[in-house]
C-alpha atoms as one frame of an Amber mdcrd trajectory, in Angstrom:
protein
   0.000   0.000   0.000   1.406   3.372  -0.935   1.879   6.234   1.538  -1.079
   8.244   0.255  -3.466   5.341   0.835  -2.098   4.846   4.348  -2.576   8.555
   4.980  -6.143   8.467   3.642  -6.922   5.462   5.840  -5.512   7.253   8.859
  -7.606  10.371   8.131 -10.681   8.170   7.772  -9.919   6.497  11.106  -9.271
   9.843  12.839 -12.467  11.387  11.444 -14.635   8.372  12.166 -13.333   8.075
  15.722 -13.914  11.760  16.450 -17.400  11.769  14.938 -18.459   8.595  16.783
 -17.186   9.984  20.102 -19.020  13.263  19.424 -22.294  11.488  18.599 -22.014
   9.170  21.597 -21.306  12.066  23.958 -24.266  14.056  22.609 -26.521  11.013
  23.007 -25.278  10.552  26.561 -25.912  14.216  27.377 -29.452  14.040  26.015
 -30.252  10.808  27.853 -28.702  12.066  31.084 -30.729  15.273  30.849 -33.938
  13.256  30.468 -33.120  11.148  33.516 -31.903  14.140  35.553 -35.396  14.731
  36.943 -35.599  11.139  38.160 -32.041  10.980  39.497 -30.398  14.294  40.432
 -27.092  12.475  40.992 -27.013  11.744  37.270 -26.418  15.413  36.473 -22.670
  14.765  36.394 -23.287  12.834  33.172 -24.490  15.976  31.412 -21.319  17.852
  32.372 -19.043  14.937  31.537 -20.765  14.378  28.181 -20.610  18.092  27.344
 -16.877  18.228  28.059 -16.422  15.067  26.013 -18.354  16.597  23.082 -16.218
  19.748  23.124 -13.072  17.606  23.356 -14.254  15.509  20.391 -14.656  18.645
  18.273 -11.177  19.802  19.309  -9.860  16.322  18.461 -11.252  16.625  14.928
  -9.527  19.956  14.231  -5.867  19.391  13.301  -4.590  22.482  15.168  -6.321
  21.486  18.418  -5.902  17.717  18.087  -3.454  17.440  21.023  -5.649  19.448
  23.414  -8.736  17.494  22.350  -6.876  14.201  22.798  -5.744  15.080  26.315
  -9.244  16.212  27.295 -10.805  13.069  25.857  -8.362  10.822  27.697  -9.036
  12.717  30.942 -12.807  12.325  30.495 -12.425   8.630  29.689 -10.254   8.039
  32.769 -12.671   9.957  34.979 -15.661   8.005  33.613 -13.892   4.685  34.146
 -12.953   5.647  37.705 -16.471   6.867  38.425 -18.468   4.062  36.846 -16.047
   1.144  36.838 -14.169  -0.451  33.991 -16.765  -3.120  33.219 -19.404  -0.486
  32.489 -17.040   1.511  30.264 -15.273  -1.028  28.024 -16.005   1.035  24.919
 -13.981   3.877  26.427 -10.908   1.646  26.434 -11.239   1.236  22.665 -11.898
   4.955  22.154  -8.936   5.772  24.390  -6.610   3.489  22.447  -7.704   5.143
  19.208  -7.245   8.633  20.647  -3.743   7.719  21.847  -2.903   6.349  18.409
  -3.978   9.579  16.697  -2.344  11.698  19.422   1.067  10.105  18.890   0.883
  10.109  15.091  -0.579  13.605  14.715  -2.948  14.852  12.055  -2.738  13.515
   8.515  -4.997  16.197   7.062  -3.405  18.545   4.559  -2.676  19.276   0.946
  -2.673  16.475  -1.579  -4.832  14.153   0.498  -7.255  13.540  -2.346  -4.789
  13.854  -5.193  -4.419  10.988  -7.588  -1.908   8.491  -6.255  -1.311   6.725
  -9.539  -0.974   2.955  -9.777  -0.504   1.027  -6.557   2.230  -1.526  -6.178
């Protein structure tokens, strides 16, 4: 696989991960807000989900990727500590993906959708 295809795959992974985390955090915030009247202790979920949503947006923007990554990892760690690891297994996968993108940086940029020519 040539370098451009690897780069495109990485951008697709980065984008998909950020969008899924954003959608999941928004869904959590909406569900937590609905249940807030029944369980006032659940209000922390709204705050946690809101911070996670903002961090996901920052994660998707190449210039703020590092800040978004750190915030996401902090939210994931806090959620795991608060709710237990067995209830938050998906956060382990999200966290691993965020770390992967964090260490490799953004692959967005010029020439991403240029023709790569024949593959070898």
